[in-house]
C-alpha positions as CSV (number, residue, x, y, z in Angstrom):
1,M,-10.5,-21.5,2.5
2,K,-8.5,-19.2,4.8
3,K,-9.7,-15.7,5.3
4,T,-7.3,-13.3,3.6
5,A,-6.5,-9.7,4.3
6,I,-4.6,-7.1,2.4
7,L,-2.5,-4.6,4.4
8,L,-1.6,-1.7,2.2
9,M,1.5,0.0,3.6
10,G,2.6,3.5,2.8
11,H,5.5,5.5,4.0
12,G,3.4,8.0,5.9
13,S,3.5,11.8,5.9
14,R,2.9,14.8,8.1
15,V,0.6,16.0,5.3
16,A,-2.9,14.5,6.0
17,A,-3.9,14.5,2.3
18,A,-1.0,12.3,1.4
19,N,-2.1,9.7,4.0
20,E,-5.8,10.0,2.9
21,A,-4.7,9.0,-0.6
22,L,-3.7,5.6,0.5
23,H,-7.1,5.1,2.2
24,A,-8.7,6.0,-1.2
25,I,-6.5,3.4,-2.9
26,A,-7.5,0.8,-0.3
27,A,-11.2,1.5,-1.0
28,M,-10.5,0.9,-4.7
29,V,-8.6,-2.3,-3.9
30,E,-11.4,-3.6,-1.7
31,E,-14.0,-2.9,-4.3
32,T,-12.0,-4.3,-7.3
33,S,-10.4,-7.4,-5.6
34,G,-13.5,-8.6,-3.7
35,I,-11.2,-9.2,-0.7
36,P,-13.3,-8.1,2.3
37,I,-10.5,-7.2,4.6
38,V,-8.3,-4.3,3.3
39,E,-6.5,-2.2,5.9
40,V,-4.0,0.6,5.7
41,A,-0.8,1.1,7.7
42,F,2.1,3.5,7.6
43,R,5.8,3.0,8.2
44,E,6.5,6.4,9.6
45,Q,4.9,9.7,10.5
46,H,1.3,8.6,10.8
47,A,-0.9,6.0,12.5
48,P,-1.7,3.2,12.4
49,N,1.8,1.7,12.2
50,I,2.5,-1.7,10.6
51,Q,2.0,-3.7,13.8
52,K,-1.4,-2.0,14.4
53,G,-2.3,-2.7,10.8
54,I,-1.6,-6.4,11.2
55,D,-3.5,-6.3,14.5
56,A,-6.5,-4.8,12.7
57,C,-6.4,-7.5,10.0
58,V,-6.4,-10.3,12.7
59,A,-9.1,-8.6,14.7
60,R,-11.3,-8.8,11.5
61,G,-10.7,-12.5,11.3
62,A,-7.7,-12.7,8.9
63,E,-5.8,-16.0,8.9
64,R,-3.4,-14.8,6.3
65,V,-2.2,-11.3,5.4
66,L,-0.7,-10.1,2.2
67,L,1.4,-7.0,3.1
68,Y,1.5,-4.9,0.1
69,P,4.1,-2.0,0.0
70,Y,2.6,0.9,-1.8
71,F,6.1,2.1,-2.7
72,L,7.6,2.7,-6.1
73,Y,10.8,0.7,-5.5
74,A,12.3,-1.9,-3.2
75,G,14.4,0.4,-1.0
76,A,15.4,-0.2,2.6
77,H,11.8,-0.1,3.9
78,V,10.8,-2.9,1.6
79,L,14.0,-4.9,1.8
80,E,14.7,-4.6,5.5
81,D,12.1,-2.8,7.6
82,L,9.0,-4.7,6.3
83,P,10.4,-8.2,6.7
84,A,11.4,-7.2,10.3
85,E,7.8,-6.0,10.9
86,M,6.6,-9.4,9.7
87,T,9.0,-11.2,12.1
88,E,7.8,-9.1,15.0
89,A,4.1,-9.8,14.2
90,A,4.9,-13.5,13.9
91,K,5.9,-13.5,17.6
92,R,2.3,-12.4,18.5
93,Y,0.5,-14.4,15.9
94,P,2.5,-17.7,15.3
95,G,-0.3,-19.2,13.2
96,L,-0.8,-16.2,10.9
97,E,0.4,-16.6,7.4
98,M,2.1,-13.5,6.0
99,A,3.5,-12.7,2.6
100,L,5.1,-9.6,1.2
101,G,4.1,-8.2,-2.2
102,E,6.4,-6.5,-4.6
103,P,6.3,-2.6,-4.8
104,L,4.9,-0.9,-7.8
105,G,8.1,-0.8,-9.7
106,V,8.2,-0.2,-13.4
107,H,5.0,-1.0,-15.2
108,P,3.5,0.2,-18.5
109,K,0.3,1.4,-16.7
110,L,2.4,3.6,-14.5
111,G,4.0,5.1,-17.7
112,E,0.5,5.7,-19.0
113,I,-0.5,7.5,-15.8
114,V,2.6,9.7,-15.9
115,C,1.9,10.7,-19.5
116,E,-1.7,11.5,-18.5
117,R,-0.5,13.7,-15.6
118,I,2.1,15.4,-17.8
119,G,-0.6,16.2,-20.4
120,E,-2.8,17.6,-17.6
121,A,0.0,19.8,-16.3
122,M,0.9,21.0,-19.8
123,A,-2.8,21.9,-20.4
124,R,-3.0,23.8,-17.1
125,S,0.2,25.7,-18.1
126,G,-1.4,26.6,-21.5
127,W,1.3,24.7,-23.4
128,D,0.0,23.2,-26.6
129,Q,2.2,20.1,-26.4
130,K,0.4,16.7,-26.9
131,V,1.5,13.8,-24.9
132,A,0.5,10.4,-26.3
């Protein structure tokens, strides 16, 4: 079986905590999925960039990489920039298999999380509104 890596890709931010959150998600993905190679990369504002993220996966022995965009929707980064990044990496690694995952999108679990966060915000505000 080919050695698989997951490259979680975020937008990137000048705010360090925003970037650290993706590393926390990556640790959860690694623990839950059982896939031993999970790396993080950023499209803008923060290192490592996508190419360095792919390099890190290959350096750890990956023969195929699932590039997962940790974005809500398929905007220009997902539809244009990330495929271009894959094309660029294929020039350096012609035998490397790469696939692009779908962004988070609309999912019932995301709706649950939003309701949970709204409930927390209302409680902090002292509002006695219940969110299901």
